[in-house]
C-alpha positions as CSV (number, residue, x, y, z in Angstrom):
1,M,85.7,85.4,58.0
2,S,88.6,83.5,58.0
3,S,91.7,83.6,60.3
4,N,95.1,82.4,59.8
5,D,95.6,81.8,63.4
6,P,95.6,77.6,63.6
7,N,94.6,77.6,66.9
8,P,92.0,80.1,67.4
9,S,91.3,80.9,71.5
10,S,88.4,78.3,72.5
11,D,86.5,81.4,74.3
12,D,86.6,83.9,70.9
13,R,88.1,86.6,72.7
14,S,90.1,88.9,71.0
15,D,91.0,91.0,73.8
16,R,94.5,92.5,73.9
17,N,96.2,95.1,76.3
18,V,98.4,98.5,75.8
19,L,101.5,96.3,75.3
20,G,99.6,94.4,72.6
21,G,99.3,90.9,74.2
22,D,96.7,89.1,75.5
23,L,94.6,91.1,78.1
24,E,95.3,89.9,81.3
25,P,92.8,90.0,84.6
26,C,92.9,93.2,86.4
27,G,91.4,92.2,89.9
28,R,89.3,89.6,91.5
29,D,89.5,90.3,94.9
30,P,87.3,92.8,95.0
31,T,86.1,91.5,91.4
32,T,86.4,94.5,89.0
33,G,85.6,95.6,85.5
34,Y,82.2,96.6,83.7
35,L,81.0,92.9,83.6
36,R,82.2,92.2,86.9
37,D,84.3,89.0,85.7
38,G,87.8,90.8,86.7
39,Y,88.7,92.0,83.1
40,C,88.9,95.6,81.9
41,R,87.7,95.3,78.9
42,D,86.4,97.6,76.1
43,V,82.5,96.7,76.2
44,E,79.6,97.9,74.3
45,G,77.5,100.0,76.6
46,D,80.1,100.8,78.7
47,V,80.3,105.0,78.4
48,G,82.3,105.2,81.2
49,E,85.1,103.1,79.8
50,H,86.2,101.0,82.4
51,T,89.5,99.9,80.5
52,L,92.4,101.1,82.7
53,C,93.6,98.9,85.3
54,A,95.1,100.8,88.0
55,V,96.2,99.7,91.5
56,V,94.5,102.3,93.8
57,T,95.8,104.7,96.2
58,A,94.5,106.9,99.4
59,E,95.7,110.2,97.4
60,F,93.5,108.8,93.9
61,L,90.4,107.5,96.1
62,T,90.1,110.6,97.7
63,Y,90.6,112.5,94.8
64,S,88.1,110.4,92.9
65,R,85.4,110.7,95.9
66,D,85.8,114.4,96.0
67,R,84.4,114.9,92.7
68,G,81.6,112.7,92.8
69,N,82.7,109.0,92.7
70,D,83.3,107.5,96.1
71,L,85.0,104.3,95.4
72,I,85.6,103.9,99.3
73,T,81.9,103.6,100.7
74,P,80.7,99.8,100.5
75,R,77.6,99.9,98.4
76,P,75.9,96.3,98.8
77,E,73.0,97.1,96.8
78,F,75.8,97.1,94.0
79,D,77.6,93.8,95.5
80,F,80.5,96.8,95.6
81,P,82.6,96.2,98.8
82,G,84.6,99.7,98.5
83,L,87.8,99.9,97.8
84,E,91.2,100.0,99.8
85,P,94.8,101.5,98.7
86,G,96.4,98.8,97.0
87,D,93.2,97.1,95.7
88,R,93.2,96.8,91.7
89,W,90.6,98.5,89.8
90,C,89.0,99.1,86.5
91,L,89.0,102.7,85.9
92,C,87.0,105.0,83.6
93,V,89.8,106.3,81.4
94,G,88.6,109.9,81.4
95,R,88.6,110.0,85.5
96,W,92.7,108.7,85.2
97,V,93.5,111.5,82.5
98,E,92.1,113.8,84.5
99,A,93.5,112.5,87.9
100,A,97.2,112.5,86.2
101,E,96.6,116.0,85.0
102,A,96.1,116.8,88.4
103,G,99.2,114.8,89.4
104,V,97.4,112.0,91.7
105,A,96.9,109.2,89.0
106,P,97.3,105.7,90.4
107,P,99.7,103.4,88.8
108,V,98.6,101.6,85.8
109,V,99.0,97.8,85.6
110,L,99.8,97.6,81.5
111,E,99.2,94.2,81.1
112,A,96.0,94.6,82.5
113,T,94.8,97.7,80.5
114,D,92.6,97.4,77.5
115,E,94.4,98.6,74.2
116,S,91.4,100.6,73.3
117,V,93.1,103.3,76.2
118,L,95.8,103.8,73.7
119,R,92.9,106.2,71.6
120,A,92.9,108.6,75.0
121,V,96.2,108.0,76.5
122,D,100.0,107.4,75.0
123,A,101.9,104.7,75.3
124,D,104.8,106.4,76.9
125,R,102.6,108.3,79.4
126,L,101.0,105.0,80.5
127,R,104.7,103.5,80.7
128,E,105.6,106.6,83.0
129,H,102.8,105.3,85.6
130,E,103.8,101.5,85.3
131,F,103.0,100.1,88.4
132,D,106.0,98.7,90.3
133,P,105.5,96.5,92.9
134,E,108.9,97.4,94.5
135,T,108.2,101.4,94.8
136,F,104.2,101.3,95.0
137,D,103.2,103.4,98.0
138,P,99.5,102.9,98.7
139,D,99.1,106.1,99.9
140,G,100.3,107.7,96.8
141,V,102.4,110.6,98.4
142,E,105.2,111.7,96.0
């Protein structure tokens, strides 16, 4: 296999975000990602597709809990501290789409969202939900 890139990445990652740039970390406090490395990567074996980086809101956390995925309650046996509004977390793209259809989707950090999300969500729709720290409401109420 040959490459035209004279300076290949030292870690050989080719992770790209939905904007076409290098995938940036989503969150390390708490540490997120299917691999718990801070990145929302498209990883073989991740059937939930934890590839969308969102800044969670109280409204979304309640919505998710009410659908059987409690992200609020700490689960020490899984080294999971529980999430609070304002935390960044790699979400299952399917759950985010479901939440968007219900009007409760949390904002998306585009630079930290894996390009594979574009197979399920149109880029314009993602941009409509782009995280803006100036207007972010942790309660998620519109």
